[in-house]
Legacy VTK file of the C-alpha trace (Angstrom):
# vtk DataFile Version 3.0
C-alpha trace
ASCII
DATASET POLYDATA
POINTS 72 float
4.950 -14.948 -8.143
5.060 -11.981 -10.493
1.741 -10.267 -11.127
0.836 -10.082 -14.813
-0.190 -6.848 -16.534
-1.163 -5.921 -20.067
1.360 -3.708 -21.828
1.250 -2.024 -25.197
3.391 -4.096 -27.559
5.179 -0.917 -28.691
6.241 -0.271 -25.083
7.777 -3.732 -24.737
9.484 -3.409 -28.116
10.842 0.035 -27.216
12.476 -1.255 -24.042
13.725 -4.375 -25.837
15.474 -2.280 -28.473
16.795 0.071 -25.799
18.341 -2.900 -23.976
20.002 -4.107 -27.155
21.579 -0.662 -27.627
22.439 0.241 -24.021
22.382 -2.870 -21.820
20.187 -4.103 -19.001
21.342 -1.598 -16.356
20.320 1.353 -18.523
17.003 -0.161 -19.569
16.179 -1.087 -15.960
16.619 2.539 -14.948
14.464 3.719 -17.861
11.726 1.187 -17.043
11.685 2.375 -13.435
11.423 6.008 -14.579
8.585 5.018 -16.945
6.666 3.183 -14.232
7.082 6.027 -11.719
6.236 8.847 -14.132
3.815 7.370 -16.660
1.878 4.540 -15.019
-1.125 4.776 -12.722
-1.300 2.272 -9.876
-4.629 0.497 -9.380
-6.092 -2.068 -6.968
-3.109 -2.525 -4.651
-0.501 -2.563 -7.410
2.960 -1.327 -6.520
5.704 0.280 -8.559
7.719 -2.882 -7.915
4.914 -5.056 -9.371
4.808 -3.048 -12.589
8.606 -2.811 -12.845
9.066 -6.568 -12.355
6.411 -7.437 -14.911
7.607 -5.164 -17.683
11.255 -6.147 -17.133
10.233 -9.815 -17.266
8.369 -9.258 -20.535
11.372 -7.436 -22.026
13.639 -10.332 -21.006
11.244 -12.841 -22.595
11.137 -10.724 -25.746
14.949 -10.615 -25.854
15.231 -14.362 -25.305
12.764 -14.986 -28.124
14.797 -12.758 -30.444
18.078 -14.446 -29.487
16.565 -17.915 -29.877
15.307 -17.051 -33.370
18.766 -15.776 -34.331
20.440 -19.025 -33.290
18.145 -20.928 -35.668
19.414 -18.978 -38.681
LINES 1 73
72 0 1 2 3 4 5 6 7 8 9 10 11 12 13 14 15 16 17 18 19 20 21 22 23 24 25 26 27 28 29 30 31 32 33 34 35 36 37 38 39 40 41 42 43 44 45 46 47 48 49 50 51 52 53 54 55 56 57 58 59 60 61 62 63 64 65 66 67 68 69 70 71
């Protein structure tokens, strides 16, 4: 089970747009760099927890965008 965290909507949107421009491998690396350099771990959280959660939210955001495009 993936732990859930609150992220700034701009952060999720930034990584979503980055994925659309550069692909999932690039955005995964950038998310990992972000988590390592810019996030503070609290209460037993791990870098892996934060990485998994933000990547999951980016994937959900992408799926939502793609689903809305197929309706048009």
